[in-house]
C-alpha positions in Angstrom: 0.2 0.1 0.0 3.0 2.0 0.8 3.3 3.3 -3.1 -0.4 4.4 -3.3 -0.4 6.2 -0.3 2.9 7.8 -1.2 1.6 9.0 -4.7 -1.4 10.3 -2.9 0.6 12.4 0.2 -1.9 12.7 2.8 -0.8 13.7 5.7 -3.3 11.8 7.7 -5.4 8.7 7.7 -9.0 10.2 8.3 -7.8 12.9 5.5 -7.1 9.6 3.0 -10.7 8.0 4.0 -12.5 11.7 3.5 -10.9 12.1 0.1 -12.3 8.9 -1.1 -15.7 8.6 0.7 -16.9 11.7 2.4 -16.3 14.5 4.3 -18.4 13.1 7.2 -16.4 9.9 7.2 -13.0 11.7 7.5 -14.4 13.5 10.5 -15.9 10.2 12.2 -12.3 8.6 11.2 -10.6 11.4 12.8 -12.6 11.4 16.2 -11.8 7.5 16.3 -8.1 7.7 15.8 -8.0 10.4 18.4 -9.5 8.0 20.9 -7.6 4.9 19.9 -4.2 6.8 20.3 -5.0 8.9 23.3 -5.6 5.6 24.6 -2.3 4.0 23.6 -0.9 7.6 25.2 -2.7 6.7 28.4 -0.9 3.0 29.0 2.6 4.7 28.4 1.3 7.3 31.1 0.5 4.1 33.1 3.7 2.0 32.6 5.5 5.5 33.6 4.2 5.6 36.7 5.2 1.8 37.0 8.7 3.1 36.9 8.7 5.8 38.9 7.4 3.4 42.1 9.5 0.5 41.0 13.0 2.6 40.9 12.0 5.9 43.3 9.2 4.2 45.7 7.1 7.7 44.3 3.3 6.7 44.4 2.2 5.4 40.9 -0.6 8.3 40.7 2.4 10.9 41.0 4.2 9.2 39.2 1.5 9.4 35.9 1.6 12.5 36.7 4.9 13.5 36.5 5.4 11.3 33.5 2.1 13.0 31.1 4.1 16.2 32.1 7.7 15.4 30.7 6.2 13.4 27.8 4.1 16.9 26.8 7.2 19.1 27.3 9.1 16.7 25.4 6.6 16.7 22.3 5.3 20.2 22.2 9.2 21.2 22.0 10.7 18.9 20.0 7.5 18.2 17.7 8.6 15.3 14.9 12.4 15.5 15.4 11.5 14.1 18.6 10.5 11.2 17.1 12.6 10.7 13.9 16.1 10.7 15.5 15.4 9.4 18.9 13.7 6.5 17.9 16.3 5.2 16.1 19.0 5.0 19.2 15.7 4.2 21.5 15.3 1.2 19.0 19.0 -0.2 19.3 18.9 0.4 23.2 15.7 -1.9 23.7 17.2 -4.4 21.5 20.9 -4.3 22.7 19.5 -4.4 26.6 17.6 -7.2 26.3 19.9 -9.7 24.7 22.5 -8.7 27.1 20.2 -8.8 30.0 18.5 -12.3 28.9 22.0 -14.9 30.1 21.5 -13.2 33.3 17.8 -14.3 33.7 18.7 -17.8 32.5 21.1 -17.8 35.4 18.9 -17.1 37.8 16.4 -19.4 36.9 19.5 -22.6 37.2 20.1 -22.2 33.7 18.4 -22.6 29.9 17.8 -26.5 30.4 16.8 -26.0 33.9 14.2 -22.9 33.3 12.6 -25.4 30.2 12.1 -28.0 32.3 10.7 -26.6 35.0 8.5 -23.7 33.3 5.2 -25.2 32.1 5.2 -26.1 28.4 2.3 -24.6 27.2 4.1 -20.9 28.5 6.6 -21.8 25.8 4.2 -22.7 22.8 2.4 -20.0 21.1 0.1 -22.9 19.6 -1.0 -23.9 22.8 -3.2 -21.3 22.7 -6.7 -21.9 20.8 -6.8 -21.0 17.2 -9.5 -18.1 18.9 -7.2 -16.5 21.2 -4.4 -16.3 19.1 -6.4 -14.6 15.9 -7.9 -12.2 18.7 -4.6 -11.1 19.6 -3.1 -10.9 15.9 -6.1 -9.6 14.2 -6.2 -6.3 15.6 -2.3 -5.7 15.4 -2.5 -6.9 11.7 -5.4 -4.1 11.3 -3.9 -1.0 13.3 -0.5 -1.7 11.2 -2.3 -0.5 8.0 -3.8 2.5 9.8 -1.7 3.4 12.3 -0.9 7.2 11.3 2.9 6.9 12.9 3.6 4.6 10.6 2.3 6.2 7.5 4.4 9.4 8.5 7.5 7.5 8.4 6.7 6.3 5.4 6.1 9.6 4.1 9.0 11.2 5.6 11.6 8.9 3.1 12.6 10.1 0.2 11.3 7.8 -2.5 9.6 4.5 -2.9 13.1 2.6 -3.4 14.1 3.8 0.4 10.6 3.1 1.6 11.1 -0.4 0.2 14.7 -0.7 2.2 13.6 1.2 5.4 10.3 -1.7 5.6 12.8 -4.4 4.9 15.4 -3.6 7.6 13.0 -2.5 10.2 10.5 -5.5 10.0 13.0 -8.0 11.2 14.4 -5.8 14.2 10.7 -5.4 14.9 10.4 -8.6 15.3 13.6 -9.3 17.1 12.7 -7.1 19.9 8.8 -8.5 20.0 10.5 -12.4 20.6 13.0 -10.6 23.2 10.7 -8.5 25.0 8.1 -12.4 25.2 11.0 -14.5 26.6 12.3 -11.3 28.8 8.6 -11.6 30.4 8.4 -15.3 30.3 11.4 -15.9 32.4 10.6 -13.0 34.6 7.2 -14.3 35.5 8.3 -17.7 36.1 10.8 -15.9 38.5 8.8 -13.9 40.3 5.6 -15.2 40.1 3.5 -13.3 42.6 4.4 -9.8 41.3 1.7 -7.3 39.1 2.4 -9.0 35.4 2.5 -5.2 34.0 5.3 -4.5 35.8 7.1 -7.4 35.2 10.2 -6.3 32.8 10.6 -2.9 35.2 11.0 -5.4 38.0 13.4 -7.4 36.7 15.3 -4.9 35.6 15.6 -3.4 39.6 16.2 -6.9 41.1 16.8 -9.6 38.7 19.7 -8.1 36.8 23.6 -6.4 37.7 23.0 -2.7 38.4 24.6 -1.5 35.3 22.4 -3.8 33.1 19.3 -3.1 34.7 19.8 0.9 34.7 19.9 0.3 30.7 17.3 -1.9 30.7 14.9 0.6 32.3 16.5 3.3 29.9 14.8 1.1 27.4 11.7 1.0 28.9 11.7 4.4 29.6 12.3 5.1 25.8 9.7 3.0 25.0 7.2 5.0 27.1 8.9 8.2 25.7 8.7 7.1 22.0 5.3 5.7 21.8 3.8 8.6 24.0 5.2 11.4 21.8 4.2 9.3 18.6 0.8 8.9 19.7 0.6 12.6 21.0 1.6 14.4 17.4 -0.7 11.8 15.5 -3.9 12.2 17.6 -2.8 16.4 17.5 -2.4 16.4 13.9 -5.9 14.8 13.5 -7.9 17.2 15.6 -6.0 20.1 13.6 -6.1 18.8 10.2 -9.3 16.8 9.7 -11.6 19.2 12.4 -10.2 22.5 13.0 -8.5 23.0 9.9 -11.8 22.1 7.5 -14.4 22.6 9.7 -13.1 26.2 11.6 -10.7 27.8 10.1 -9.7 27.0 6.4 -7.3 30.2 6.1 -5.5 29.3 8.8 -1.5 30.0 8.0 0.7 27.4 8.7 2.4 28.9 11.6 -1.1 29.3 13.0 -1.7 25.5 12.4 1.6 24.7 14.1 0.7 26.8 16.9 -2.7 24.7 17.2 -1.0 21.4 16.9 1.1 22.5 20.2 -2.0 23.1 22.2 -3.8 20.2 20.8 -1.0 18.1 22.0 -1.7 19.5 25.3 -5.3 18.9 25.4 -5.1 15.6 24.0 -2.6 14.5 26.4 -4.4 15.6 29.5 -7.7 13.6 28.1 -5.1 10.5 27.8 -4.4 10.9 31.5 -7.7 10.7 32.6 -8.8 7.7 30.2 -6.4 5.6 32.2 -8.7 5.2 35.1 -11.6 3.2 33.2 -9.1 0.5 31.9 -8.1 -1.9 34.8 -4.6 -2.9 33.3 -2.3 -2.0 30.3 -3.2 -4.9 28.4 -7.0 -3.9 28.2 -6.0 -0.5 27.0 -3.9 -1.6 24.5 -6.9 -4.2 23.2 -9.3 -1.6 22.9 -6.9 1.1 21.1 -5.7 -1.2 18.6 -9.6 -2.7 17.8 -10.7 0.9 18.0 -8.2 2.1 15.1 -7.6 -1.3 13.4 -11.2 -1.2 12.7 -10.9 1.5 9.9 -8.3 -1.1 8.4 -11.3 -2.5 5.6 -12.3 0.9 4.6 -8.7 1.9 3.7 -7.8 -1.1 1.9 -11.3 -0.3 0.2 -10.3 3.2 -0.5 -7.1 1.7 -2.9 -8.7 -1.7 -4.0 -12.1 -1.9 -4.3 -13.1 0.4 -6.8 -17.0 0.0 -6.0 -17.0 1.2 -2.6 -19.6 3.8 -2.3 -19.0 7.2 -0.1 -22.2 6.0 1.8 -20.4 2.5 2.4 -17.3 3.8 3.7 -19.2 6.3 6.2 -20.8 3.0 7.5 -18.2 1.0 7.7 -15.8 3.5 9.7 -18.9 4.3 11.9 -20.1 0.8 12.2 -16.7 0.0 13.4 -16.2 2.8 15.8 -19.6 2.1 17.5 -19.2 -1.5 17.4 -15.8 -1.2 19.4 -17.1 0.9 22.1 -20.7 -1.1 22.3 -18.9 -4.5 22.7 -16.4 -3.4 25.3 -19.5 -1.6 27.3 -21.1 -5.2 26.7 -18.3 -7.0 28.5 -17.4 -9.3 25.1 -20.9 -11.0 25.3 -20.6 -15.0 24.9 -16.8 -14.6 25.3 -16.1 -13.7 21.6 -13.6 -10.9 21.2 -14.3 -7.2 19.9 -12.4 -7.6 16.8 -14.6 -10.2 15.4 -17.7 -8.1 15.1 -16.2 -5.1 14.6 -14.5 -6.4 11.0 -17.9 -8.7 10.9 -19.9 -4.9 10.5 -17.2 -3.1 8.8 -16.7 -5.2 5.8 -20.2 -5.9 5.7 -21.2 -2.4 5.7 -18.6 -1.7 2.6 -20.3 -4.6 0.5 -23.7 -4.5 1.4 -24.3 -0.7 1.2 -21.9 -0.4 -1.7 -24.4 -2.2 -3.7 -27.6 -0.2 -2.5 -26.0 3.4 -3.1 -24.6 5.4 -5.8 -20.9 5.0 -6.5 -18.0 7.8 -6.1 -17.7 10.0 -8.4 -15.6 9.8 -12.1 -13.0 12.5 -10.4 -12.5 10.3 -7.0 -12.1 6.8 -8.8 -9.6 8.6 -11.4 -7.7 9.9 -8.4 -7.1 6.6 -6.2 -7.5 3.9 -9.1 -5.5 5.8 -12.2 -2.5 3.6 -11.7 -3.8 0.8 -10.0 -4.4 -2.5 -11.8 -4.6 -4.7 -9.2 -8.0 -3.6 -7.6 -11.5 -4.8 -7.9 
C-alpha cells in the first residue's frame, strides 16, 4: 500500500478516507483515531507511573502525573524531530539491553535447561493457545499496522519509494526480534517472580533481577518505549484534530504558523484527556486491546479506498461509523458470549462496505481516477 499512499501524499489516515468517501467519513475517522491513540498514550502514562514507583518509591498516581508532564513538554518543544531521530537510538537501546540481560535471567533460573524443564510447556508454546485466542490477539495488531498514522508518517518522510522498501525491509526483522525478546524476557521474569503484578514484570527484573548496570540500561530502554510511543501518538492524534477537524471546519484560511501553534496546543489537550482515560481501564493490556481494535477497525475502509473500486461514499461512512460504534458497544457489554471485540468489528465494517456499496450511488469519476488511475490490482 505504500506506493499508493505515498502517491496520494495525505498527512492523516482520516484525510485519505475523507478524499475517497466523504467529509463526514473523514470527521468520524478522525474521532476514532484520536480516541484510540489517546488510549495508547494512556497506557504509556501508566507504565511511566510503574517505573517511578519501582525505581524511586513514588506513588503510582504521582508518577503518572510526572510522566505525562514530561512527555507533553518533550513533544511540544521538539515536535516530529523528537520522534524521527530518537526512535533510531531508542530502538537499538531496547534490543541491545534485552540481548545482554537475557543470559543473567537464565542464570537466576538455574540455566536454560533447568528453566525449560520447570516451566509449564504451554507457556513456551504459542500454539498451546486456541486458534480463537491467537486470532483475537493477532487480528487487532494486523489491522492496526495498516491504519496507524505514525507508520505512514514515517513512510511519507522517506525520500522515494525505493528508500521506503529498504526502510521496511530493515525495520521489520528488528521489530520481530524485539517482540520475541520482550516476550521471552517477560516469560522468564514471570517464572522467577510469579507473585508480582504482571504489567510490571520487566521493570521489576531491571531493578531486582539483573546486575545494576544492565538493569539501569534496561530501565532506560523501558523509558525509551514509553517516551517514543507517547510522543508519536500525541503528535498523531493532535494532527488529526488540527488537520481533519479544526482546519476543515473551523478555520480553512489558517496559516501554517497558526496551525503549528494549534498543533502544540492540541498536544497538551490530548495528553490531558489521555491521562484521564487511564482511570477507565483496569490494566495496560485492556487499554492495548481497546486501542488496537478501535483504530484497526478502520482497516477495511482503508483497504477498500485503494483496492475496491465499487466502494461508495455511503459505504465508507457506514463502515467507519459502524466499526467505531461496535468497538465501544462490545467493550461496554463486556464481550458477550466471550467473543473478542475484533470479530464483530470486522464483521460490521466489511459487511457495511459490501452491502451498502451494492445499494448506493458510486463515487464520482474524479475520485475514482485519483485513487485508481495507475492501480491495476483492484476490484
